[in-house]
C-alpha positions, 0 to 999 in steps of 0.5 A: 561538573561531571554530572553536567557533562553526563547529562549533556552526553545523555541528552545529545545521545537521545537527540541523535538516536531520535533523529536517526529513528525518525529518518529510518521510519520516514525516509530510509528504505523507500525507493521510487518506482519508475513508470517503465517498471510499473505493474498496474493491473486490476483483477477481472470479474470473469477470469479472476486474474490480474490484467494490465490496464492503461495508465499515465502520470505514474508516481510510486514508492515501495520498500523491501522492509515491508510489503505494506509500504507500497503507494502509487498515484496515477491516471487511468483513461478507462471510465469508472462505469466500464471498470465497475462492470469489468473488474473486481471491487474491493469491499474492504478497501482501507488506504494506509497512510503514506510518508508526508513527503509522498504528497500525491497520496492522501490516505485519509481523503481517499478513505473518506471518498471510498466510504462516501462513494466518490471513489471505488476500490478495486482489487489490483492484484491478489497475493502480491506477497502471501496475505497481501493484496494490491488495492486500487481506488479510482475516481470518476475523473480517472485519478487512481491510487494504489496501496497494499493491504492485508487480506483475510488469509494473511490476517489469520496466518500472520496472527499465528493461526493455521490458514483457513479453508480456501486460502493458499498454503502459507510460505514456510517463513510465516509458519 
């Protein structure tokens, strides 16, 4: 009889721990970003600086627990032709999967569309945090999707190696 009680206790504990872990990974720590707090930019080909651009229908989430949890969906009135002539294209754009409840962002579809040439990936901002860039995928109809992605400097430094030439000095916390 006591063995049954222990088994039930262990099973309930595992179920509660599993549910808590699921909640913490999928829902906790995320916050919605209000449109007035949006920082929608693209990196200029001429200056190399991130410049603000017009946008609408902004919806985004972020988290303090990781710089890679940023996802955004919005519309841009600028034409794709003008954007490709004015802003830096991200050759290695690979969207990261968003939580299922953030349904405007489909990383698999965006990634497939970038590879097929249906959408174009741009650098939205270099080094949002050290080693992390904001990437923006834009469709011809004006839909845009943004996420954070590890850049070449971050890849090397986060693996524990010294920063390669041409990379900014990493912050103390990464050394």
